[in-house]
N, C-alpha and C positions, 0 to 999 in steps of 0.2 A: 602616348603616342604607338603610332602602331608600330609591327614586327618591318625592320628595314626604317626606323628613327626618323619614317617620315612628320613631318609637322606643316598643316596648311593654315595659311593666316588668310584673313581679309583686310586691308587698307582699302582708304582714300581711293590711293591711285589705281594699283592692281593687286591680281592674286598673284600668292608665291608660296614654295611650297619648299622646305629641305630636307632633303633624300640622301643618301650615303652615292657617292659619286661613279659615274660608268667610267669605262676608259674612255670612252669619244667624249666626256665634258673638260678630259686635262687638259688637250690644245686648246681650252678658252682662259683658263685659267691663270696666263702670264698676262693676259688683259687687262681684266679686272685688278690682278694686284700693283702693275705700271698705275693703274685710273685712281685707285686707290691713292697710293705714294703719293699724286699730286693733293693731297689734305693734308700733311703733314709740312709744319714750316723748315727754312728749308737750312737754319739751324741746329735742325735735329736730325732731320733725314738731307744731306746736301745731293744739289742736284743730279753728281756724277752716279750715284747711287741711287735713284729714281728704275734707271732702267734692270735692277739688276731684280731676278726675280729668283722664286725656288726652281731646284731643277727637275726638269722634266721626269727623271728618271725618279726620281724623290717622290714625287707627286704620282707617279705611277705605283713604287713598291706600297705606299696610303693607301693606295687606292685599292690593290689588290689585297693588301693586309684588311682589310672595311676601316682604316681610320683618315677618310676624308668624305667632308660633307661638302654638299652646293646647295644653294637656293638657287629656285630656278623657276622664272614667270610661266603662267598659259600659252607661250610661244616655243617654254623647253629653252630657253634662252639663260642661261650665269648668270646669276645678282648679284652673286658672292659665292664662298669657300672659307670651309675653315679645315685644316691638315692635323693631324698630332701625332708625336711620335712615344713610344714607351722606353723609356730608363729603366729596366729590372720592371720593379715590381707599380715602379707607377709612373704618370702620363704626363707629357709637359703640348704644350700648343704650341706647335712650328708657326704656324700663320693663319689669317682672319683676315677678310680683307671683303669689301662691299663697294660696288662701283659709286659713286660719289655721288651719283643720280638717281642713286633708289636709298640713298643714308639716312638715316631718322624714320626708317619704315619697320622697327622692328627687326629687322634681316641679322642682323650679327647677335640679337638676342637671340634669337631661333637658332641660330647657326651652335651658337655656346650652349642653350639648354640640350641641343642632342648631341651634343659631345657630354655633357656633363650625368645625362639620361644612358650613354652608351659605360660611360666608365662607370657608375654606379651601378649598374645591369652584371658589371664585371670582377666587382668586386675590390676596383680599382680602388686605392685609399687616400690618394692626393693626387693635384692636377696642380702642373705647373706651368709658368710664362714668363717671359721675358719683356716688357714694354717700355715706350717712354713714361719716364717720370711725372713729368708736366704735363701733356701733354692730353688735356680735358674730358676728352670723348674715349680713350683707350678708358682710361682711369674712371670714369662713369661707368661702360660696361662691364670691368669687372668688381667693383666694387657694389654695382648693386646685385651679382653673383655674389657674393661674399669673401672674394676674392683679397687677402692682406700681403701686406709689402712686406719681405721679409727682412733680416736682421743679418742672420748667420742662413747661410746660402748652400745650398747639396752641391759638390764638385763639379756635376756632370753643366750646373749652371753656371761654375762659378768661369769656366772654359765656356760656356757659351756667352757670356758678357765679357769677357776678355778679346777675344772672334769680334763680337758685332762692337769696340770701342776701336780695336784695332783697323775694322774695316768704316770705319767715318761715324758710327751712329754714336750720338750726345747722348748724355744725358739717362742710362736705360737703370730698371729695376730687375729685383726677379719680384714672381708673387704668386703665393701658393692657394689653392684652396682645398682643404679639406674634407672629404666628405662622407657624412654622417649615414651608419650602417645601422642597420635592424628597425624593430619596431619604436625605441625609446630615444631611437635620436641619438644615440652615442657617435662619435667618431667612431672610423675604423683604426685601429693600427695602425701608424704610421711604418712604413717597411721603408722611406726614404734610404 
């Protein structure tokens, strides 16, 4: 990948690139998140929660910190985005969404690959996330990159899972990807 974590992909339907978001990209993200929410069955994501989106202030803070990526087409329309937060020395994937019309074209994978490259370049040992236990598209994406479901969950994720359950999200699970460091492919020392 080039500096700025740009990734260009050619697929059958459109060209897209993944890059760090600009402040002007943030206004388009709520629409992407709401559209992506329609993919989840109501038993997992109740209808009353589908209008909820990541707060604009949180996205702007992530953008300023260089922890918000967007996927755009040739016309600069936002097709998807991903946001990361730091918890001490480790990171968590706060959100990743792709417009349903662009699903299955590798955009989610490209966003996640950009985040992993970012984490490795900064020596971050671990990337965590929470997701639906049985939503096949999410599970397939995360497992493809080597995420594993956790039994023991770090405190900050315990709190996140409780908040998600209290909000009405069903069947959530925490996952972790430990980055390999160095030439021998050894795991980074976990600092969770």
